[in-house]
N, C-alpha and C positions, 0 to 999 in steps of 0.2 A: 504494500500500500504506500502510495506517495505521501511523503510528509507534508502536513498542512503548512502553507506559507502564511506568515503573519506580517503586520505592519513593520515590526522590527527587522524582519528578514529583508524586506524590500528596501528599507532605509539604509541598512548596512551594506547591501549589495550596490546600491546606487550612490552611496556616500552623501545622503541628504538626511535631514531630520525627520523624525516620526511625524511631526506636525506638517511638514511639507508633503509627505506621502498622503496623509489623511486628507489634506485640502485638495491635493491633485485628484484623488479618487472621487472627491465630491464635486469635481469640475469647478473649483473656486477660481475666481478672477484674480485672486492674490498671487497665484502661481503663474510664472511665465509659460507661454505656449509650448516651447521646446521641452522644458522640464516636465510639464504636465503630460505631454504625449509620451515621453520616455517612461514615466512612471506607470501610466495607464497600459502601455504596451507590455511592460514587464509583468504587471499584475495579471493581465490577460493570458500571457504566455504560460504563467505558472498557476493559472486557475485560482487566483486569490478570491476568497469569499469572506465578507465581513462576519465576525462572530456575533451572533444575535444576543448571546448572554452578555458579552462585554458591552454591546451597545445599550442594552437595557439598563445595565449597571451605570453606564456613563450618563445616560439621559434621565434616569429616574432613580433617585436614591431610595432604598428601602428602609433606611435607618436601623438596619439589623447588622450585627457583626457575627460571623461564624467563628467559633472557637473549637479547636480539636485538640484534646489532651490525651496522652498515652494511657493514663489510668487514674483512678481516684483513690488508690490505696496510699500513695505517697502524699504526705501532708503538703509538700511543696507545691504540687499542681493545684491543690484546692486554694492555696493562698494566692497563687498567680491569677486564678479565675476570679477570686474576690477583688483583686486590684483592677482587673479588666472591667468587671461589672460596675464597680463604684465609679470609675472614671467615665465609662460609656454613659452611665445614667445621667451624669452632670451635663453631658452634651446631647442628651435626648435620644440616645441609641439604645436599642435592645440587644441582648446577647443570647445567641443560640449555641448551646454547648453540646458537643458530641464526644464520646469516649472511644478511642480506637482499640482499647484493650491490648495494646502493644502489637496489633495485627496490621500488616500491610494492606490486606484486602479491605478491612473495615475502614482504614484511613482513606483509601481511594473511594470507597462507596460513600463515606460521609462527605467527602469533598464534592463528589459528583452530585449528591443529593442537594447540597446547599448552593452549588454553583449553577443554579437554574433561574437566577434572578431573585432568590430568597434573601441573599445577604449582599452587603456592599464590599466585603473583603473578608480576609481570613487572618486569624492569629492562631498559631499552632506550635507544638513541640512534636518532633518526629517520633513515631513508634519505634520500638526496638527492632521489629521485623523489617521496617523500611530501611533502617540504618544497616541491618545485616545484609539485606538484598542489594543495598547501594543503588536503589531504583527510585529516581525522583521525577520521572516523566509527568506524573499527575500534577506535581507542583510547577514544573516548567510550562506545561500547557496553560495553567491558570495565569501565571505571570506574563506569558507571552501574549495573552489576550487582554492585558491591561487590568486585570483584577488585582487589587493590592493584597500583598501578603506580608505578614511579619512573623518571623520564626523566633522562638525564645528557647533558651537553655539547650535543648538538643537541636542543633542546627547543622547545616552542611554548606561547604564552600561551592558546591555544585550549582546552587540556586542563587541568583542575583536578586536580593530583596533586602528589606530592613531586618535587622536582627537585634535581640536583646539578650545579653549573656552576663555571667560573671567571669572574672579571670580565674578559671578553675585551677590552672597550673600554679599560679602565684599564691593563691590562698592555701592550696595543699602544701606548698613549700613552707609557708608560714606555720601551718599546723604541725608539720613534722619538726620544724626547727624548734617549736615550743616544747615538743616531747624531748628532743635532744638536750635542750637547755635545762630540763628538769632531771637530767642524768640518765635518760634511757639510751641504750645502745643497740638493742635487738628489736628493731621496730618493724612490725609487719604491715602489709597492705592487704585489705580484703576488698576485692573489686569485682566488676562484672566483665563480660566478654569485651574484647577490645574494639568491637565495631561501634560502641557507644562513644561519641566524641567527648563527652564529659569525663568518662572513665579514663580514656587515654590521656586527657589533659591532667587529671588528678594524679595518675600514675607518674606522669612526667614530673610534676611538682614534688611528689614523694621522693623520686630518685635524685632530683636536683638538690633537695635539702640534705640528703645523705652525702652526696658528692661534695657539697659546700663545706661539710665538716670533716671531710676525709674518711668517711665511713663507706666501706665497699658495699655495693648493692648485691644482696643475696637473693637470687631468684626463688630460693626455697622459702623465703619469707613472704612470698606473694601468693595469696589464695584467690582463685577466680571461681565465683559462684554464678549459677544461672540467674538472670535478672528477674525471672518470674517464679523462682522457687528457692526455698531455704533448705540446703542439703546439710542437715544436722550432723550426719555421720562424717561428712567431709570436714566440717568444722572441728569436730572432736578429734579426728585423726590429725588434723593440721596442728592443733595446739598440743597434742601429745608428742608429736614428732619433733617440733622445733622449740628452741629456747627463745621465748618472746617476753619482752617486758613492756611493750607498748604497741598499739594498733591504730592505724588510720583506716576507717571504713568509708566507702564512697557514698553511702546513704545511711540514714538513721536506723532503718530496719535491720540491715546487716549488723550495725554496731550494737543495738539492743539485744539481738539474738546471740551474737558472739559473747557479749558481756555476761548474759545469763548462763550460757553454756560453760564458760571458764569458771564461773563461781560455783556451779554444780560440781565441777571437776576439782574444787578445793582451792582455787586461786582467789586472792583478795583484790578487789578493785577500789582504789588505784594502787594500793601498796605493792602488789606483785605485778599487775599489768594495768597500764593506763589506756584509756580509749578516747578517741575523737571521731565523730561522725559528721556527715554532711546532712543538712536540713534541720533547722531548729523547730521541730514540731512537738506535738503533744507527747509522743513516745519519749522524746529526749528529756522533757521536763519532768515526767512522772516515772521514769525508769528508776531502778534501784541498783547502784546510786544514780543520781541525775547525770545525764550525759553531756559532756563538753561537746559543742557542735560548731560547725561552720554555718552561720546564718546567711542564707542566700537572698533574703529579703524579697520573697516571692510577690508580696503585694505591691512593692515598689516596681518590680519587674513587670507585673501585669499592667499597672498604671502607665508605665513608660511605653509598653507595647501598644496599648489602646490609644495613647496620644499619637504615636507615630502612624498608626493605621488611619485614624480619623483625619489626620492632617493630609494623608495621601488621598483619601476618599473625597475630601472637600477641596482639593487642589485641582482645578479644572484645566490646567495647562497640559498641552500635548507634547511639550518638549521632552527631550531625553531626561529621564528621572535620575536623581542623585540618591543613592542608597547609603544608609548609615548603619553602623554597628555600635549600639550603646552598651557600655560596660557598667553594670551595677557593682558598687563596692561591697564585697562580702566581708563579714566580720566574724571573729571567733568569740563565742559565748562560753565563758569558763564556768564549769559546774564541778560536781564531786568526782567525776570519773578520771580526772587528771590531778596530779600533784601540783599544788601552787608553788 
């Protein structure tokens, strides 16, 4: 099947702006005859057809925002949604939320269902399966038709759009440096599969902190768990096999589970093993002991994403867009699971 050509393709091939292409295809008098004929001929040659969904979104705002999140188990995603909804409400927008359940197919179906004129644009974090497959064509099709998209947290460089993230590598480095400063020398990392962009960045920060202090990176101190399951046997075996006095976990669920398991095995937290996790959620606050965490400030991230999307929706220019990546400053919230 021949790939569908878009305004962006025509503009790029003929080295003109998207606005010029759009006006030429509408036979506007603002465009010179030669340029207009060249653009129209090119469009005809490649069987260009305008996207009705994009046109309806451009000409008639729905005042609805589509939000697709990977799951509702992790506290972080609920806080991001809260931030999106609060800001959208102040601007007169409604929010339609879908959950992909970490499924590529559900993510595609959700996007197709909403991209029928039901929403003005999308805010989303990529599902685990989408990142594993490394297949982003459904996102590319949406952006190429002029539908605004903002990615947050789980993002990809494959898609040109606005993004909102934290500096995962840097804050992981700071967390591990804190553990080292407290006298810990055998620091483990509990992470997910490496197709998650956030897990890769956090692992990078973990390793950089060790290298900064002249500590050799021991791959035996890195435990990889499935993102959608807690393998208790693997955790028990890991802590039995290795000498560990501190742990960085890439999410709070891993951290609270690991902390509970090592305590059942007879270790004291933080006296014997310190723990730091990502996401400052309810589990972290009420675990025993309370978990030291990296606060990702999900509500601020959601508000920022909503602001960026609504600005794009309400910006009527057809000139080439400028896309930004906003970095939310993460902070470490100290609690009882680390030695002060």
